[in-house]
Steps between C-alpha positions, in 0.01 A plus 500: 500500500875450459629145512824418676775381272728218601867483402424231240238703317593602146369850566666555837822698534783252495279224362557336163392733222546288192439143394878456468546597867223264606651219292844562649357483853343162421822385333693598810258305725547185293877553501508539878290189560700282261829637636393410854420142396816457288721649774374232743621231261811653338608789722532860380708618211486597134370156391204536739432849366516379139261211564260725693496771233451243222204354692354848549536560124323168436205608717494846344481350151245240609260754647542781247499307168120445481443875547768584248342262247155649550638855473675410174187337358287800587755748361525311171129428450329638196134496400369196311476586129146371469337625818731784603489368859812477716591148615523593871282735703741517794763320704265244653345424159848458354604258776177301469533465123866398520427234764190361325639496143864421565505343845631634830864426417478746210536777759858383553592435135853627441591480868866405448564796272317732742697357793831562319388863475374536861755294693816694415325826584380360833842358576685824424251707704493267802874438508563876471267567791675227700841654441376856567350383830830340600692818415249715692515279806879497494525876454232622738379229737812306603729668750828621348797279582712807590261602777560182701 
């Protein structure tokens, strides 16, 4: 039996194919929501876009740091010298041990440094997309002024 693929499926044609594409889609959703709220209060413009992209970068860092931390811990683990056993058996075990031994906030240790890495990337990407969309709309969707 063949299952139907929806446009959002990672395996469907035109769907996101990498974790980066999926992350960018989520980043764009946060950006759009924040931009809508900020525009209601401040109007549209570059300041609104900067605030919205910084907030999207904040959420990107907030949600991805725990996974990045666990990935780093698992990549750097080595067997215990006495038993030869690895400290973590998998991602869930790693998360459980971090939370129980170090506390839940340990998952976000180093957040400010991580944010300073994620936010500029998010801001450049989102502001570039914003400008490209404006250029596209002006070039292809708005009627030419000479035709009037």
